[in-house]
C-alpha positions in Angstrom: 99.6 89.5 67.2 97.5 92.4 68.4 96.3 95.5 66.6 93.3 97.7 66.2 90.2 95.6 66.8 92.1 92.5 67.9 91.9 91.0 71.4 94.8 89.9 73.3 95.0 86.5 75.1 97.2 86.1 78.2 98.1 82.6 79.3 97.7 81.7 83.0 97.6 78.7 85.3 94.6 78.5 87.6 94.9 76.7 91.0 91.7 75.5 92.5 91.7 75.2 96.3 89.3 73.8 98.8 88.7 73.8 102.6 86.7 70.9 104.1 86.4 72.3 107.6 86.6 75.5 109.5 90.3 76.3 109.9 91.9 75.9 113.3 94.0 79.1 113.1 94.2 81.8 115.6 92.5 85.1 114.8 94.9 87.7 113.5 95.7 90.8 115.4 93.8 93.8 114.1 95.9 96.0 111.9 96.6 99.6 112.9 94.1 102.2 112.1 90.3 102.3 112.1 89.3 99.0 110.6 85.8 97.9 109.7 84.4 95.1 107.6 80.9 95.9 106.4 78.5 93.7 104.5 77.2 95.7 101.5 73.5 95.1 101.5 72.2 95.2 97.9 75.3 96.9 96.5 74.9 99.0 93.4 76.5 98.0 90.2 78.4 101.2 90.0 79.9 100.7 93.5 80.7 97.0 92.8 82.4 97.9 89.5 84.5 100.5 91.3 85.7 97.9 93.7 86.2 95.2 91.1 88.0 97.3 88.5 90.2 99.1 91.0 91.2 95.9 92.9 91.4 93.7 89.8 93.0 96.1 87.3 96.6 94.9 87.8 95.6 91.2 87.8 93.5 91.2 84.6 90.1 90.7 86.3 87.9 91.0 83.3 84.9 88.6 83.7 82.7 91.1 85.5 83.8 93.9 83.2 82.3 92.0 80.3 79.1 91.3 82.2 76.2 93.7 81.5 74.7 95.7 84.3 71.4 93.8 84.6 73.2 90.4 84.8 75.8 91.7 87.2 73.0 93.2 89.5 71.3 89.8 89.5 74.5 88.2 90.7 75.6 90.7 93.4 72.1 91.2 94.8 71.2 87.5 94.9 70.2 86.6 98.4 72.9 83.8 98.5 75.7 86.2 97.4 77.4 88.4 100.0 79.8 91.3 99.5 82.0 92.4 102.3 84.0 95.6 102.1 87.1 96.2 104.2 87.4 99.9 105.2 90.5 101.5 106.6 90.2 104.9 108.1 86.8 105.2 106.4 88.0 104.3 102.9 87.3 101.2 101.0 90.4 99.0 101.1 89.2 95.6 99.9 86.4 93.3 98.9 85.4 89.7 99.5 82.5 88.3 97.4 81.1 85.1 98.9 78.7 82.9 96.9 76.5 80.3 98.5 74.2 79.6 95.5 75.5 75.9 95.4 74.0 74.0 98.3 76.5 73.1 101.1 79.4 74.7 99.1 80.7 78.2 99.6 82.8 80.0 97.1 85.1 83.0 97.6 84.3 84.4 94.1 86.5 87.4 94.4 88.9 88.6 97.1 91.4 91.4 97.0 92.8 94.7 98.3 92.9 98.2 96.8 96.5 98.8 95.5 97.2 101.4 98.2 96.5 98.9 100.9 98.7 96.0 99.7 101.6 95.2 101.9 100.0 96.6 105.1 99.2 93.3 106.7 95.6 93.5 105.8 95.2 90.5 103.5 95.4 87.7 106.1 93.2 89.7 108.5 90.5 90.3 105.9 90.7 86.8 104.5 90.3 85.3 108.0 87.1 87.3 108.5 85.8 86.3 105.0 86.5 82.6 105.8 84.8 82.9 109.2 81.7 84.5 107.6 81.6 81.7 105.1 81.9 78.9 107.8 79.0 80.6 109.7 76.8 79.2 106.9 75.7 75.6 106.7 78.5 74.6 104.3 80.7 71.5 104.1 83.2 72.9 101.6 84.7 76.3 100.9 86.3 76.9 97.5 88.5 79.6 96.0 90.8 79.8 93.0 93.7 81.9 92.2 95.9 82.2 89.1 99.4 83.2 88.1 98.1 86.6 87.1 97.0 87.3 90.7 99.2 88.9 93.4 102.4 86.8 93.8 101.5 86.0 97.4 97.8 85.1 96.8 98.3 81.3 96.6 100.5 81.3 99.8 97.9 83.4 101.6 95.1 81.0 100.8 97.3 78.0 101.8 98.3 79.7 105.0 94.7 80.0 106.2 94.0 76.3 105.4 93.0 75.9 101.8 94.5 72.9 99.9 95.1 72.8 96.2 93.2 70.1 94.4 93.6 70.9 90.8 95.5 73.1 88.3 94.5 74.1 84.8 96.2 76.1 82.1 93.9 78.7 80.6 94.1 82.1 79.0 92.2 85.4 79.7 91.0 87.4 76.8 91.4 91.1 77.4 88.5 93.3 76.3 
């Protein structure tokens, strides 16, 4: 039951995936248009929130919305956290947040495309480059997770590039 002042919980199943070696897949052909993937050096909280909230809105990304600005800045500006932004024709089209704070393990903390760029063959291209950037680090494992609230093709995309599911867990997300 929801009403004024009450929060809503949405059930989901989280799939945890791992990659134990750099994938042996061919690089994708670059999509049409002017494509650039740029590392955001010391991203501002405002810019990060714009990406996060726009990309994650339809998929109930709420964790970072609930995080205060100072705590969020400490995460996204940490020297072992990297934010890559996909640009198409000069416009932000996606984000990939890579977290290397755990020794020898990389984590794709967040990955997604702006709504206007979904279905334009950009997901695999961008994910390939995010994975390549991760494996350029001295890691032995790369992790990612997805859930049933994410884009319906997210799990298949991760598996296509070489991630293997190792665990599933039923959870719920509390909407703010």
